[in-house]
C-alpha positions as CSV (number, residue, x, y, z in Angstrom):
1,M,173.2,103.6,110.5
2,T,172.8,106.8,108.4
3,D,170.0,108.0,106.7
4,R,172.2,108.1,103.4
5,E,173.5,104.7,104.3
6,S,169.8,103.2,104.2
7,R,169.2,104.9,101.3
8,S,171.9,103.9,99.7
9,S,171.9,99.9,100.8
10,S,168.0,99.8,99.9
11,T,167.0,97.7,97.2
12,L,165.6,99.3,94.1
13,C,162.8,97.8,91.6
14,Q,162.0,99.8,88.2
15,V,159.6,98.8,85.8
16,T,160.0,100.2,82.2
17,L,158.0,99.5,79.7
18,T,158.1,101.2,76.1
19,R,154.8,102.2,73.9
20,K,155.8,98.7,72.0
21,S,155.5,96.6,74.6
22,K,152.6,93.7,75.0
23,A,152.0,94.5,77.9
24,C,151.4,98.6,77.7
25,G,149.2,97.6,75.1
26,Y,147.1,95.9,77.3
27,L,147.7,98.2,79.9
28,G,146.3,101.5,78.0
29,G,146.7,104.3,80.4
30,A,145.3,101.6,83.7
31,P,146.5,100.9,87.3
32,F,148.0,97.7,87.8
33,T,149.9,95.9,90.4
34,V,153.7,95.3,90.3
35,N,154.1,91.7,92.4
36,I,157.4,91.2,94.3
37,L,157.3,87.0,94.5
38,A,158.6,85.8,97.6
39,A,161.7,82.9,97.2
40,D,159.0,80.0,97.3
41,Q,157.2,81.4,94.5
42,A,158.6,79.8,91.8
43,E,155.4,78.0,89.9
44,T,153.9,81.3,89.4
45,A,157.1,83.3,88.3
46,L,156.6,79.7,85.8
47,H,152.8,80.6,84.7
48,F,153.5,84.2,84.5
49,A,156.7,83.1,82.0
50,G,154.6,80.9,79.7
51,R,154.8,77.8,81.2
52,P,151.6,77.1,83.6
53,Q,151.3,74.9,86.4
54,P,148.9,73.0,87.8
55,S,147.8,74.6,90.2
56,P,147.4,78.7,88.7
57,P,148.2,81.8,90.9
58,V,146.0,83.3,93.6
59,L,144.7,86.7,93.2
60,V,142.9,89.0,95.0
61,E,141.9,92.9,94.7
62,G,144.4,95.1,95.5
63,P,144.4,99.1,96.4
64,T,144.4,99.8,92.3
65,A,145.0,96.6,91.0
66,P,144.7,92.3,91.7
67,Q,147.3,91.7,93.1
68,L,149.2,87.9,94.0
69,V,148.3,86.0,97.5
70,G,152.0,85.3,99.4
71,N,154.1,88.1,97.6
72,A,156.9,89.3,99.0
73,A,155.4,92.6,98.3
74,T,153.2,94.8,96.0
75,I,153.8,97.6,94.7
76,S,150.6,99.8,93.1
77,C,150.8,102.1,90.5
78,R,148.9,104.2,88.3
79,E,149.3,106.2,85.8
80,R,150.6,109.8,86.5
81,T,148.3,112.8,85.7
82,P,150.2,116.8,86.0
83,S,147.2,117.5,88.7
84,S,148.6,114.7,90.7
């Protein structure tokens, strides 16, 4: 597989928040984490969709913000400044 083929078959994740979104109001320039859920985390997905489950998701401290335990991947994010 060439480098170009590898890039074209890569999975992408995009998170977009408008300034009017509820989540944007909580972040206020603070670092945050995007958790990519594993196939067996349906209960976790339901919890964050507003249907709390008997056992709440377990969080641990990540490099920039708390992250879920058992997820498939974690993307640590921080606000980009002109000097970074």
